[in-house]
C-alpha positions in Angstrom: -22.0 26.8 10.0 -19.9 28.5 12.8 -18.9 27.6 16.4 -19.9 24.5 18.2 -22.0 23.1 15.1 -18.9 23.1 12.8 -16.9 21.3 15.4 -19.4 18.7 15.8 -19.8 18.2 12.1 -16.1 17.9 11.4 -15.5 15.4 14.4 -13.5 18.3 16.1 -14.1 16.9 19.6 -12.7 13.4 18.7 -9.6 15.1 17.2 -9.2 17.1 20.4 -9.4 14.3 22.7 -7.1 12.2 20.5 -4.5 15.0 20.4 -4.6 15.3 24.2 -4.1 11.7 24.5 -1.2 11.5 22.2 0.5 14.5 24.0 -0.1 13.1 27.4 1.1 9.5 26.5 4.3 11.1 25.0 4.9 13.1 28.2 4.3 9.8 30.3 6.9 7.9 28.2 9.4 10.9 28.2 9.1 10.9 32.2 9.7 7.2 32.4 12.7 7.3 30.1 14.1 10.2 32.1 13.5 8.3 35.5 15.3 5.2 34.3 18.1 7.2 32.5 20.6 6.8 35.3 20.2 3.0 35.2 20.8 3.0 31.5 23.7 5.2 31.7 25.5 3.2 34.5 24.8 0.1 32.4 26.3 1.7 29.3 29.5 2.8 31.3 29.9 -0.6 32.9 29.8 -2.3 29.6 32.3 0.1 28.0 34.7 0.0 30.9 34.5 -4.0 31.0 35.2 -3.9 27.3 38.1 -1.5 27.6 39.6 -3.3 30.7 39.3 -6.7 28.8 40.8 -5.1 25.8 43.8 -3.7 27.7 44.4 -6.9 29.6 44.6 -8.7 26.1 47.0 -6.3 24.8 49.2 -6.3 27.9 49.2 -10.1 27.8 50.4 -10.0 24.1 52.9 -7.4 24.8 54.3 -9.1 28.0 54.2 -12.6 26.7 55.9 -14.6 29.4 57.3 -11.5 31.1 56.1 -11.5 34.5 57.2 -7.9 35.5 55.1 -6.1 37.6 53.6 -2.8 36.4 53.2 -0.3 39.5 49.8 1.3 39.8 51.5 4.5 41.1 55.0 5.5 40.4 57.0 6.2 43.6 57.9 9.8 44.5 61.7 8.9 45.1 63.1 9.1 41.5 65.6 6.3 42.3 62.8 3.9 42.9 60.9 5.0 39.8 64.2 4.4 37.9 64.2 0.9 39.2 60.7 0.3 38.0 61.7 1.5 34.5 64.9 -0.3 34.4 63.4 -3.4 32.9 61.9 -1.4 30.0 65.4 0.2 29.3 67.0 -3.5 29.1 64.8 -4.0 26.0 66.0 -1.0 24.4 69.3 -0.5 22.5 71.6 2.2 23.8 71.3 5.1 23.0 67.6 5.1 22.2 64.9 7.6 21.3 62.4 9.1 23.9 59.6 8.1 21.5 60.3 4.5 21.9 60.5 4.7 25.7 57.2 6.5 25.7 55.5 3.9 23.4 56.9 1.0 25.5 55.9 2.5 28.9 52.3 3.3 27.7 51.9 -0.2 26.2 53.1 -1.7 29.4 50.7 0.3 31.3 52.8 2.4 33.5 51.1 5.4 34.7 52.1 9.1 33.7 55.0 8.2 31.5 55.5 11.8 30.2 55.9 13.2 33.7 58.1 10.2 34.9 60.4 10.4 31.9 60.6 14.2 32.2 61.7 13.8 35.9 64.3 11.3 34.8 65.7 13.9 32.4 65.7 16.6 35.0 67.6 14.2 37.4 70.1 13.2 34.9 69.1 9.6 34.8 68.1 10.0 31.0 71.2 11.8 29.6 71.2 13.3 26.0 73.6 11.5 23.7 73.2 13.8 20.8 70.9 13.8 17.6 67.7 13.3 19.8 69.1 10.1 21.3 69.4 9.4 25.1 71.3 6.9 27.3 70.2 5.5 30.6 72.7 6.4 33.4 71.2 5.1 36.7 73.7 5.6 39.6 
């Protein structure tokens, strides 16, 4: 038996239709998922950002306790104004102190770009080296 007789005898037409239906339905499902992917990703991003925001607010509440100091969203371009915003952090540190402690505290409190700001403090001689990797705060 060869040709169309063999296909009819072995249910070849039913297998061909079934295969075509499976492939077509898979493509339909795939196109639906791709069309809804932006909604799924935006939902996922919002979920993650809300979780991070809540987690950060809990951490800052724990760190600040009853401290009502305001953390600026942007550090002022004037180095003296920036030093005033950092002055309450320096009060918590013993003089002389390590820069790693100042970095850690400023990151925990949520100050933007602490590395750049502290580097600018060093260049402006507001943070003065005291030897052995320690620094002192000398705001004019």
